N, CA, C and O atoms as CSV, one atom per row, in Angstrom:
chain,resi,resn,atom,element,x,y,z
A,1,MET,N,N,9.535,-51.875,15.094
A,1,MET,CA,C,10.480,-52.280,15.813
A,1,MET,C,C,11.822,-52.859,15.423
A,1,MET,O,O,11.917,-53.192,14.242
A,2,ASN,N,N,12.455,-52.968,15.889
A,2,ASN,CA,C,13.781,-53.755,15.393
A,2,ASN,C,C,13.734,-55.231,15.498
A,2,ASN,O,O,12.655,-55.812,15.611
A,3,GLU,N,N,15.591,-56.260,15.444
A,3,GLU,CA,C,15.297,-57.096,15.463
A,3,GLU,C,C,15.631,-57.269,16.808
A,3,GLU,O,O,15.828,-58.434,17.154
A,4,THR,N,N,15.730,-56.483,17.561
A,4,THR,CA,C,15.605,-56.920,19.049
A,4,THR,C,C,14.594,-56.443,20.113
A,4,THR,O,O,15.037,-56.070,21.199
A,5,GLY,N,N,13.758,-56.434,19.965
A,5,GLY,CA,C,12.718,-55.903,20.253
A,5,GLY,C,C,12.586,-54.543,20.654
A,5,GLY,O,O,11.566,-54.236,21.271
A,6,LEU,N,N,13.336,-53.788,20.440
A,6,LEU,CA,C,13.123,-52.592,21.112
A,6,LEU,C,C,13.073,-50.941,20.008
A,6,LEU,O,O,13.617,-50.900,18.905
A,7,CYS,N,N,12.556,-50.121,20.430
A,7,CYS,CA,C,12.428,-48.740,19.809
A,7,CYS,C,C,12.222,-47.505,20.097
A,7,CYS,O,O,11.805,-47.321,21.240
A,8,SER,N,N,12.346,-46.742,19.559
A,8,SER,CA,C,12.733,-45.192,19.959
A,8,SER,C,C,11.349,-44.177,20.881
A,8,SER,O,O,10.159,-44.234,20.573
A,9,GLU,N,N,11.741,-43.595,21.649
A,9,GLU,CA,C,10.941,-43.246,21.882
A,9,GLU,C,C,11.516,-41.567,22.104
A,9,GLU,O,O,12.618,-41.165,22.478
A,10,LEU,N,N,10.187,-40.760,21.677
A,10,LEU,CA,C,11.072,-39.047,21.673
A,10,LEU,C,C,9.911,-38.444,22.378
A,10,LEU,O,O,8.770,-38.904,22.424
A,11,SER,N,N,10.563,-36.850,23.171
A,11,SER,CA,C,9.309,-35.936,24.027
A,11,SER,C,C,10.045,-35.092,23.521
A,11,SER,O,O,11.273,-35.061,23.596
A,12,VAL,N,N,8.981,-33.966,22.686
A,12,VAL,CA,C,9.750,-32.360,22.658
A,12,VAL,C,C,8.683,-31.682,23.024
A,12,VAL,O,O,7.481,-31.856,22.821
A,13,SER,N,N,9.455,-30.666,23.747
A,13,SER,CA,C,8.737,-29.825,24.614
A,13,SER,C,C,9.147,-28.262,24.507
A,13,SER,O,O,10.215,-27.722,24.796
A,14,ALA,N,N,7.937,-27.708,23.991
A,14,ALA,CA,C,7.629,-26.482,23.356
A,14,ALA,C,C,8.898,-26.132,22.797
A,14,ALA,O,O,9.507,-25.219,23.353
A,15,GLY,N,N,9.565,-26.854,21.498
A,15,GLY,CA,C,10.274,-26.190,20.630
A,15,GLY,C,C,11.345,-26.452,21.355
A,15,GLY,O,O,11.367,-27.654,21.090
A,16,ARG,N,N,12.297,-26.300,22.090
A,16,ARG,CA,C,13.477,-26.260,23.191
A,16,ARG,C,C,14.689,-27.441,23.681
A,16,ARG,O,O,15.879,-27.459,23.997
A,17,GLU,N,N,13.395,-28.506,23.494
A,17,GLU,CA,C,14.338,-29.425,23.744
A,17,GLU,C,C,13.648,-31.373,23.251
A,17,GLU,O,O,12.438,-31.589,23.180
A,18,VAL,N,N,14.486,-32.261,23.044
A,18,VAL,CA,C,14.161,-32.991,22.703
A,18,VAL,C,C,14.889,-34.216,23.560
A,18,VAL,O,O,16.086,-34.251,23.844
A,19,LEU,N,N,13.788,-35.313,23.940
A,19,LEU,CA,C,14.841,-35.919,24.648
A,19,LEU,C,C,14.485,-37.173,23.872
A,19,LEU,O,O,13.316,-37.428,23.586
A,20,ALA,N,N,15.407,-37.882,23.566
A,20,ALA,CA,C,15.581,-39.679,22.653
A,20,ALA,C,C,15.748,-40.633,23.124
A,20,ALA,O,O,16.853,-41.171,23.202
A,21,HIS,N,N,14.993,-40.961,23.436
A,21,HIS,CA,C,15.347,-42.981,24.076
A,21,HIS,C,C,15.280,-43.494,22.798
A,21,HIS,O,O,14.566,-43.356,21.805
A,22,GLY,N,N,16.499,-44.295,23.220
A,22,GLY,CA,C,16.869,-45.871,22.196
A,22,GLY,C,C,18.587,-45.336,21.456
A,22,GLY,O,O,19.188,-46.093,20.693
A,23,ALA,N,N,19.177,-43.877,21.881
A,23,ALA,CA,C,19.880,-43.739,21.138
A,23,ALA,C,C,21.411,-44.648,21.478
A,23,ALA,O,O,21.927,-44.802,22.586
A,24,ARG,N,N,21.954,-45.210,20.021
A,24,ARG,CA,C,23.080,-46.277,19.992
A,24,ARG,C,C,24.216,-44.920,19.555
A,24,ARG,O,O,25.111,-44.851,20.398
A,25,ALA,N,N,24.320,-44.127,18.720
A,25,ALA,CA,C,25.336,-43.133,18.384
A,25,ALA,C,C,25.150,-42.157,17.897
A,25,ALA,O,O,24.122,-42.065,17.225
A,26,ILE,N,N,26.092,-40.928,18.012
A,26,ILE,CA,C,26.153,-39.650,17.276
A,26,ILE,C,C,26.264,-39.450,16.488
A,26,ILE,O,O,27.480,-39.374,16.311
A,27,VAL,N,N,25.742,-39.241,15.598
A,27,VAL,CA,C,26.640,-39.405,13.956
A,27,VAL,C,C,26.935,-37.565,13.695
A,27,VAL,O,O,27.940,-37.347,13.018
A,28,SER,N,N,26.440,-36.761,13.996
A,28,SER,CA,C,27.361,-35.681,14.267
A,28,SER,C,C,26.552,-34.989,14.319
A,28,SER,O,O,25.468,-35.130,13.753
A,29,TYR,N,N,27.133,-33.393,15.526
A,29,TYR,CA,C,26.887,-32.960,16.324
A,29,TYR,C,C,27.067,-31.604,15.694
A,29,TYR,O,O,27.893,-31.760,14.795
A,30,SER,N,N,26.597,-30.071,15.754
A,30,SER,CA,C,26.623,-28.770,15.576
A,30,SER,C,C,25.807,-28.321,16.298
A,30,SER,O,O,25.050,-28.977,17.014
A,31,GLU,N,N,25.870,-26.916,16.181
A,31,GLU,CA,C,24.932,-25.836,16.596
A,31,GLU,C,C,23.667,-25.544,16.156
A,31,GLU,O,O,22.645,-25.030,16.609
A,32,SER,N,N,24.224,-26.245,14.685
A,32,SER,CA,C,22.570,-26.175,14.270
A,32,SER,C,C,22.137,-27.351,13.517
A,32,SER,O,O,21.292,-27.262,12.627
A,33,GLU,N,N,22.731,-28.518,13.874
A,33,GLU,CA,C,22.074,-30.113,13.984
A,33,GLU,C,C,22.910,-31.018,14.962
A,33,GLU,O,O,24.114,-31.012,15.218
A,34,VAL,N,N,21.970,-31.728,15.383
A,34,VAL,CA,C,22.152,-32.688,16.279
A,34,VAL,C,C,21.455,-34.254,15.174
A,34,VAL,O,O,20.299,-34.229,14.753
A,35,LYS,N,N,22.047,-35.000,14.996
A,35,LYS,CA,C,22.140,-36.043,13.791
A,35,LYS,C,C,22.298,-37.135,15.344
A,35,LYS,O,O,23.051,-36.856,16.278
A,36,LEU,N,N,21.291,-38.516,15.283
A,36,LEU,CA,C,21.599,-39.529,16.566
A,36,LEU,C,C,20.907,-40.413,15.918
A,36,LEU,O,O,19.965,-40.264,15.141
A,37,ARG,N,N,21.733,-41.869,16.497
A,37,ARG,CA,C,21.335,-43.107,15.660
A,37,ARG,C,C,21.035,-43.753,16.420
A,37,ARG,O,O,21.755,-44.356,17.216
A,38,LEU,N,N,19.090,-43.764,16.261
A,38,LEU,CA,C,18.770,-44.475,17.320
A,38,LEU,C,C,18.899,-46.474,16.516
A,38,LEU,O,O,19.371,-47.122,15.582
A,39,CYS,N,N,17.804,-46.620,18.194
A,39,CYS,CA,C,17.775,-48.020,17.922
A,39,CYS,C,C,16.752,-48.034,16.273
A,39,CYS,O,O,17.476,-47.989,15.279
A,40,ASP,N,N,15.823,-48.069,16.097
A,40,ASP,CA,C,15.033,-48.405,15.116
A,40,ASP,C,C,15.270,-46.724,14.249
A,40,ASP,O,O,14.257,-46.156,14.657
A,41,MET,N,N,15.651,-46.178,13.772
A,41,MET,CA,C,15.621,-45.000,13.114
A,41,MET,C,C,16.936,-44.073,13.482
A,41,MET,O,O,17.424,-43.928,14.603
A,42,THR,N,N,17.527,-43.288,11.828
A,42,THR,CA,C,18.361,-42.136,12.208
A,42,THR,C,C,17.707,-40.995,12.379
A,42,THR,O,O,16.907,-40.711,11.488
A,43,LEU,N,N,17.857,-39.983,13.601
A,43,LEU,CA,C,16.747,-38.663,13.876
A,43,LEU,C,C,17.691,-37.286,13.483
A,43,LEU,O,O,18.736,-36.968,14.050
A,44,SER,N,N,16.989,-36.516,12.284
A,44,SER,CA,C,17.567,-35.169,12.742
A,44,SER,C,C,17.299,-33.786,13.380
A,44,SER,O,O,16.381,-33.013,13.107
A,45,VAL,N,N,18.536,-33.596,14.512
A,45,VAL,CA,C,17.265,-32.177,15.032
A,45,VAL,C,C,17.973,-31.189,14.901
A,45,VAL,O,O,19.115,-31.098,15.352
A,46,LYS,N,N,17.315,-30.234,14.199
A,46,LYS,CA,C,17.384,-29.304,13.349
A,46,LYS,C,C,16.876,-27.738,14.303
A,46,LYS,O,O,15.813,-27.581,14.904
A,47,GLY,N,N,18.370,-26.444,14.137
A,47,GLY,CA,C,17.669,-25.715,14.771
A,47,GLY,C,C,18.834,-24.447,14.875
A,47,GLY,O,O,19.635,-24.220,13.968
A,48,CYS,N,N,18.784,-23.856,15.848
A,48,CYS,CA,C,20.337,-23.111,16.615
A,48,CYS,C,C,20.509,-23.078,17.820
A,48,CYS,O,O,19.647,-23.407,18.635
A,49,ASP,N,N,21.667,-22.667,18.107
A,49,ASP,CA,C,22.349,-22.562,19.622
A,49,ASP,C,C,22.083,-24.243,19.920
A,49,ASP,O,O,22.383,-24.635,21.047
A,50,LEU,N,N,21.745,-24.852,19.323
A,50,LEU,CA,C,21.609,-26.954,20.208
A,50,LEU,C,C,22.644,-27.156,21.052
A,50,LEU,O,O,23.787,-26.836,20.725
A,51,THR,N,N,22.425,-27.582,21.964
A,51,THR,CA,C,22.929,-28.292,22.832
A,51,THR,C,C,23.081,-29.786,23.597
A,51,THR,O,O,22.235,-30.092,24.437
A,52,MET,N,N,23.778,-30.365,23.397
A,52,MET,CA,C,23.459,-31.637,24.149
A,52,MET,C,C,23.710,-31.680,25.619
A,52,MET,O,O,24.834,-31.575,26.109
A,53,LYS,N,N,22.348,-31.877,26.456
A,53,LYS,CA,C,22.517,-31.248,27.853
A,53,LYS,C,C,22.886,-33.224,28.464
A,53,LYS,O,O,23.194,-33.281,29.654
A,54,SER,N,N,22.863,-34.017,28.039
A,54,SER,CA,C,23.208,-35.295,28.081
A,54,SER,C,C,23.148,-36.820,27.733
A,54,SER,O,O,22.107,-37.297,27.282
A,55,TYR,N,N,23.803,-37.270,27.854
A,55,TYR,CA,C,23.940,-38.590,26.607
A,55,TYR,C,C,24.405,-39.770,27.963
A,55,TYR,O,O,25.437,-39.652,28.624
A,56,PHE,N,N,23.328,-40.919,28.156
A,56,PHE,CA,C,23.335,-41.175,29.354
A,56,PHE,C,C,22.494,-42.589,29.239
A,56,PHE,O,O,21.294,-42.442,29.011
A,57,GLY,N,N,22.868,-43.635,29.338
A,57,GLY,CA,C,21.970,-45.077,29.079
A,57,GLY,C,C,21.387,-44.821,27.558
A,57,GLY,O,O,20.319,-45.407,27.739
A,58,GLY,N,N,21.331,-44.500,26.581
A,58,GLY,CA,C,20.681,-44.492,25.430
A,58,GLY,C,C,19.327,-43.829,25.655
A,58,GLY,O,O,18.247,-44.387,25.459
A,59,VAL,N,N,19.552,-42.188,26.223
A,59,VAL,CA,C,18.614,-41.667,26.453
A,59,VAL,C,C,19.403,-40.070,26.019
A,59,VAL,O,O,20.416,-39.760,26.645
A,60,VAL,N,N,18.952,-39.287,25.116
A,60,VAL,CA,C,19.777,-38.141,24.481
A,60,VAL,C,C,19.030,-37.046,24.846
A,60,VAL,O,O,17.953,-37.504,25.228
A,61,ARG,N,N,19.009,-35.331,24.975
A,61,ARG,CA,C,18.578,-34.223,25.840
A,61,ARG,C,C,19.295,-33.763,24.828
A,61,ARG,O,O,20.490,-34.054,24.859
A,62,VAL,N,N,18.802,-32.944,23.683
A,62,VAL,CA,C,19.037,-31.796,22.482
A,62,VAL,C,C,17.785,-30.876,23.275
A,62,VAL,O,O,16.576,-30.974,23.485
A,63,SER,N,N,19.275,-29.624,23.655
A,63,SER,CA,C,18.008,-28.498,23.548
A,63,SER,C,C,18.148,-26.939,23.153
A,63,SER,O,O,18.926,-26.660,24.065
A,64,GLY,N,N,18.052,-26.270,22.780
A,64,GLY,CA,C,18.018,-25.060,22.039
A,64,GLY,C,C,16.872,-25.004,21.778
A,64,GLY,O,O,15.964,-25.614,22.342
A,65,ARG,N,N,16.760,-23.902,20.458
A,65,ARG,CA,C,15.756,-23.550,19.768
A,65,ARG,C,C,15.408,-24.198,18.051
A,65,ARG,O,O,15.922,-23.895,16.974
A,66,ILE,N,N,14.310,-25.198,18.402
A,66,ILE,CA,C,14.115,-26.410,17.402
A,66,ILE,C,C,13.174,-26.006,16.141
A,66,ILE,O,O,12.061,-25.480,16.115
A,67,THR,N,N,13.941,-26.399,15.222
A,67,THR,CA,C,13.224,-25.815,14.276
A,67,THR,C,C,12.466,-26.969,13.481
A,67,THR,O,O,11.332,-26.781,13.041
A,68,GLY,N,N,13.262,-28.372,13.290
A,68,GLY,CA,C,12.804,-29.236,12.990
A,68,GLY,C,C,12.861,-30.444,12.990
A,68,GLY,O,O,13.940,-30.517,13.578
A,69,LEU,N,N,12.674,-31.151,12.869
A,69,LEU,CA,C,13.227,-33.340,13.461
A,69,LEU,C,C,12.873,-33.700,12.113
A,69,LEU,O,O,11.981,-33.112,11.501
A,70,ASP,N,N,13.942,-35.207,11.352
A,70,ASP,CA,C,13.830,-35.207,9.795
A,70,ASP,C,C,14.247,-36.684,10.407
A,70,ASP,O,O,15.076,-36.888,11.294
A,71,PHE,N,N,13.430,-37.689,9.677
A,71,PHE,CA,C,13.386,-39.239,9.808
A,71,PHE,C,C,14.035,-39.733,8.944
A,71,PHE,O,O,13.941,-39.297,7.796
A,72,GLU,N,N,14.993,-40.929,9.298
A,72,GLU,CA,C,15.176,-41.552,8.179
A,72,GLU,C,C,14.870,-43.262,8.768
A,72,GLU,O,O,15.265,-43.387,9.927
A,73,ALA,N,N,14.504,-44.027,8.419
A,73,ALA,CA,C,14.305,-45.422,8.155
A,73,ALA,C,C,15.912,-46.212,8.663
A,73,ALA,O,O,16.063,-47.429,8.557
């Protein structure tokens, strides 16, 4: 948990979609990596043909062939 009492929540669906709650910023975006600043960590979604399907109200939906997730405090 961070200083505001919020934390991030992630859902992964069959290696094809990541739903991230608590997004504060899009750090970088390409077809092979989407890097997000969440409220309590930085998340890198790695894969092929990645697209951001939505970014609304702190919720980001990334779709494509997901091969890995990296977390940084």
